[in-house]
C-alpha positions in Angstrom: 16.2 23.2 19.7 17.7 26.4 17.4 16.0 27.6 14.8 17.3 27.9 11.9 19.5 31.3 11.7 17.7 34.0 8.3 17.6 37.3 7.7 14.2 37.3 6.7 10.7 35.7 8.8 10.6 32.3 9.3 8.0 30.5 6.4 6.7 27.0 5.7 8.2 28.2 2.4 11.6 28.1 4.7 10.4 25.7 6.2 10.1 22.9 3.8 13.7 23.8 2.2 15.0 23.6 5.5 14.1 20.3 6.2 15.0 18.9 2.7 18.3 19.6 3.6 18.3 18.2 6.5 17.0 14.9 5.4 19.4 14.5 1.9 23.0 15.9 4.4 21.4 12.6 6.8 21.0 10.9 3.7 17.0 9.5 4.5 15.9 6.6 2.0 11.8 8.1 0.4 9.6 5.5 -1.0 6.9 5.8 0.8 4.4 7.9 -0.5 6.8 10.6 -1.4 10.3 10.2 -3.2 12.7 12.8 -3.1 13.3 15.3 0.5 11.4 18.1 -1.0 8.3 16.1 -0.7 8.7 14.4 2.2 9.3 17.2 4.2 6.4 19.7 2.7 4.6 16.7 3.6 5.4 16.7 7.4 5.6 20.8 7.6 1.8 21.4 6.3 0.8 18.6 8.5 1.7 20.1 11.6 1.1 24.0 10.1 -2.6 22.4 9.1 -2.1 23.5 5.4 -3.6 21.9 3.0 -2.0 21.5 -0.7 -5.2 22.6 -2.0 -4.7 26.1 -0.7 -2.9 29.3 -2.8 0.1 30.0 -3.1 0.8 32.1 -1.0 0.0 30.3 2.5 3.6 29.2 2.2 4.9 32.3 2.9 3.0 33.3 5.6 5.5 34.9 9.0 4.8 32.2 11.3 6.3 32.1 15.3 8.9 31.1 17.1 6.2 28.7 18.4 5.9 26.9 15.2 8.3 26.9 13.9 9.2 25.0 16.7 7.0 22.4 16.9 7.7 21.9 12.9 11.4 21.3 13.7 11.3 19.3 16.4 8.8 17.0 13.5 11.8 16.9 10.9 14.1 16.1 13.3 12.4 13.6 14.6 12.7 12.2 10.8 16.1 12.3 10.8 16.7 10.4 14.5 13.5 8.0 14.1 13.9 7.3 10.4 10.3 6.0 10.3 8.3 6.7 7.2 6.1 10.2 8.3 3.4 8.2 7.5 3.5 7.2 10.3 4.8 10.4 12.5 1.9 11.7 10.9 -0.5 8.7 11.6 -1.8 9.2 8.2 -1.6 8.3 3.9 -3.2 9.3 1.2 -4.0 6.8 -1.0 -6.5 7.4 -4.1 -6.7 10.6 -2.9 -8.0 9.5 0.1 -7.2 10.3 3.8 -6.2 6.7 5.3 -4.8 6.5 9.3 -2.0 4.4 9.8 0.7 3.1 12.4 3.1 0.3 12.3 1.3 -2.2 12.7 0.7 -1.9 8.7 2.7 -1.2 5.1 2.5 2.7 4.6 0.4 3.2 1.7 2.3 3.0 -1.5 1.1 1.2 -4.4 -0.3 1.8 -7.6 -2.4 0.0 -8.0 -4.3 2.9 -6.9 -4.4 4.2 -10.7 -6.5 1.6 -11.6 -8.8 2.2 -8.6 -9.3 5.9 -9.4 -9.9 4.4 -13.2 -12.6 1.8 -12.0 -10.3 -0.5 -13.5 -11.4 0.4 -17.1 -11.1 -1.4 -19.6 -11.6 -5.0 -17.9 -14.1 -4.6 -16.3 -17.6 -3.6 -16.9 -18.2 -1.3 -13.9 -22.1 -1.6 -13.7 -21.4 -5.0 -12.8 -19.3 -4.9 -10.1 -21.7 -6.1 -7.0 -18.1 -7.7 -4.9 -15.2 -6.6 -4.5 -12.3 -9.0 -1.8 -8.9 -7.0 -1.2 -6.2 -9.6 0.6 -4.0 -9.1 2.6 -5.8 -5.9 3.0 -3.5 -4.2 5.7 -4.5 -0.5 5.9 -7.7 -1.2 4.3 -6.8 1.4 1.4 -6.7 -0.3 -1.3 -10.8 -1.5 -0.1 -11.8 0.7 0.8 -10.5 3.3 -2.1 -12.5 0.5 -4.6 -15.7 1.0 -2.6 -15.2 4.7 -2.7 -15.1 3.8 -6.8 -17.9 1.4 -6.7 -20.1 3.3 -4.6 -23.3 0.3 -4.9 -20.4 -2.8 -4.7 -20.4 -5.4 -1.3 -16.4 -4.8 -0.2 -14.2 -7.8 1.6 -10.9 -6.4 3.3 -8.7 -10.3 3.6 -5.6 -10.1 6.3 -4.1 -12.7 8.4 -2.6 -10.2 10.9 -5.2 -8.6 13.8 -3.2 -5.8 14.7 -3.9 -4.7 10.4 -7.6 -5.4 10.6 -7.3 -3.6 13.8 -6.0 -0.5 11.5 -8.8 -1.5 8.6 -11.8 -0.6 11.1 -10.4 3.2 12.3 -10.3 3.4 8.5 -13.6 2.1 7.6 -14.7 4.0 10.1 -13.7 6.7 9.2 -14.6 6.8 5.9 -18.4 5.0 7.1 -18.4 2.3 5.1 -19.9 0.3 7.8 -22.5 -1.1 5.2 -20.8 -2.4 2.7 -17.0 -3.0 3.8 -16.8 -6.0 5.6 -13.3 -6.7 7.2 -12.5 -10.7 8.3 -9.0 -12.4 9.7 -8.1 -14.6 7.3 -5.2 -16.4 6.6 -5.3 -16.1 1.9 -8.5 -18.0 1.1 -9.1 -20.4 4.2 -11.4 -18.0 6.6 -13.9 -16.4 3.4 -17.5 -18.1 3.0 -18.0 -19.2 -0.8 -18.7 -15.9 -1.7 -17.6 -15.4 -5.8 -16.0 -11.4 -6.2 -16.1 -9.6 -9.8 -13.0 -8.6 -8.4 -10.3 -9.5 -6.5 -7.1 -7.4 -6.1 -4.2 -7.6 -3.6 -0.7 -6.6 -3.0 1.3 -9.4 -0.2 4.1 -9.4 0.9 6.2 -10.2 -1.9 10.0 -9.6 -0.8 12.4 -12.7 -0.5 13.4 -13.0 3.1 17.3 -11.7 2.3 16.3 -8.5 0.1 14.4 -7.7 2.9 17.5 -7.9 5.8 19.8 -5.6 3.5 16.8 -2.6 2.9 16.8 1.1 4.0 16.2 1.9 7.8 12.8 3.1 7.5 11.7 -0.2 6.8 12.1 -2.1 9.2 9.3 0.6 11.2 7.4 -1.8 9.3 5.4 -4.9 10.2 7.5 -8.2 8.0 4.9 -9.7 7.8 3.2 -7.4 5.1 6.9 -7.6 3.8 8.5 -11.0 3.3 7.1 -14.0 0.9 9.9 -16.8 1.6 12.5 -17.4 0.1 12.6 -15.7 -3.5 9.5 -13.3 -2.9 6.8 -15.2 -4.2 5.0 -17.4 -1.7 2.3 -16.0 -1.1 1.6 -15.4 -5.0 1.5 -18.8 -5.1 -1.0 -20.0 -3.1 -3.3 -16.3 -5.1 -2.7 -17.9 -8.8 -3.5 -21.7 -7.2 -6.6 -20.4 -5.4 -7.7 -17.1 -6.8 -10.3 -18.8 -10.1 -12.3 -20.6 -7.6 -13.8 -17.5 -5.8 -14.5 -15.1 -9.1 -16.5 -14.6 -11.3 -16.4 -16.0 -14.3 -16.1 -12.5 -16.3 -13.9 -11.2 -12.2 -10.6 -10.5 -12.6 -7.2 -10.7 -10.3 -5.1 -8.2 -9.6 -1.4 -8.6 -8.5 1.5 -6.3 -6.8 4.5 -8.3 -7.1 6.7 -5.2 -7.3 10.5 -6.3 -7.9 9.4 -10.0 -7.8 7.7 -9.0 -11.5 11.5 -11.0 -13.7 11.0 -14.1 -11.2 7.4 -14.0 -11.1 7.6 -14.5 -15.2 9.9 -17.0 -15.1 8.6 -19.5 -12.0 5.6 -19.2 -15.4 6.7 -19.0 -18.1 3.1 -20.3 -20.2 1.3 -18.7 -18.6 -0.1 -14.7 -20.2 0.7 -12.6 -17.3 -0.9 -9.1 -18.1 1.9 -6.3 -16.7 0.3 -2.9 -15.6 1.5 0.4 -16.6 0.7 3.9 -14.4 1.2 7.1 -15.1 1.9 8.1 -12.1 4.9 5.8 -12.1 5.4 1.9 -10.7 5.6 -1.7 -12.0 4.9 -5.0 -10.9 1.4 -5.1 -11.0 -0.5 -7.7 -13.1 -4.1 -8.4 -14.2 -5.1 -12.0 -14.8 -9.2 -12.6 -16.3 -10.4 -15.8 -14.5 -10.9 -17.2 -17.4 -6.9 -17.9 -17.9 -6.6 -18.5 -14.6 -8.8 -21.7 -14.9 -7.1 -22.7 -18.2 -3.5 -22.8 -16.3 -5.3 -24.2 -12.6 -2.7 -27.6 -13.4 0.3 -25.2 -13.4 -0.6 -23.0 -10.8 -1.5 -26.3 -8.5 1.1 -28.2 -9.5 4.1 -25.1 -8.4 2.0 -24.4 -5.6 2.4 -28.4 -4.3 6.2 -28.6 -5.9 6.7 -25.3 -3.5 4.8 -26.8 -0.9 2.0 -24.4 0.1 -0.7 -26.2 -2.1 -3.4 -26.3 0.9 -2.0 -23.0 3.6 1.0 -20.7 4.4 2.6 -20.0 7.4 3.7 -16.1 7.4 7.5 -15.9 8.1 8.3 -13.1 10.3 12.2 -11.7 10.4 12.7 -10.2 13.2 
């Protein structure tokens, strides 16, 4: 491997810009924690050189030896050759200000729900009375663990149908020393849960239509299809959640669900349901909130849609090759 030619010593800053050039030339996709080539390159370079984001700017201009430069360039070129999101190359992703272990058994954390967790879901619930939270379709456990940190007096259940995902979630529970308050449960949505009622049910479920998954950029092919695909229109999972969540919520509880670009299809499926679509300061869309009372008010509609879709009991997740 040849190092970039430069009249000046190679520095982290120069390698970041070199990486960004490589990424742009290769036409990489960004959307797994970063949204541009420069930020993606910075994430890789800083991690490989053990430079924290909070270090002084001067740290980017320190001359590097050839060994460090070669190691960084190999990582940047792996990103191009493999098309793997940076988080998989580093086995690390950040969510709500916290660090999480990730690998290809789980989706890369990137939900705008992080912003809601950091604000304690204000103003929709009183944080003082939150004692139990459910992270449904938890994947890496990033949402549930972030909730446990935001609500230090609450117990958190994290449920997922994937045993592989739950192994990763377990790693993150231990990483954050939350074994006494956070429990990972293998469950097909609500089917394997106890009769507990929650103050908050939060979920970033699969919501991508089957055909759209096949058309996504190459980076998405490294993520488990089980965490992405939700039937022909992307609404299979959320339809079950809407039908069954009320039975698991406290009377003053809230349901928060991300459906991304399936938002319009969901509105068309339930035209009379008053979904509260949330705004985010740092970007993101397609996250709704419903109070327990609204879920119960429209229970007949949710049940009817679930029956019509053949989803009234439980769903068998579909995996695409």
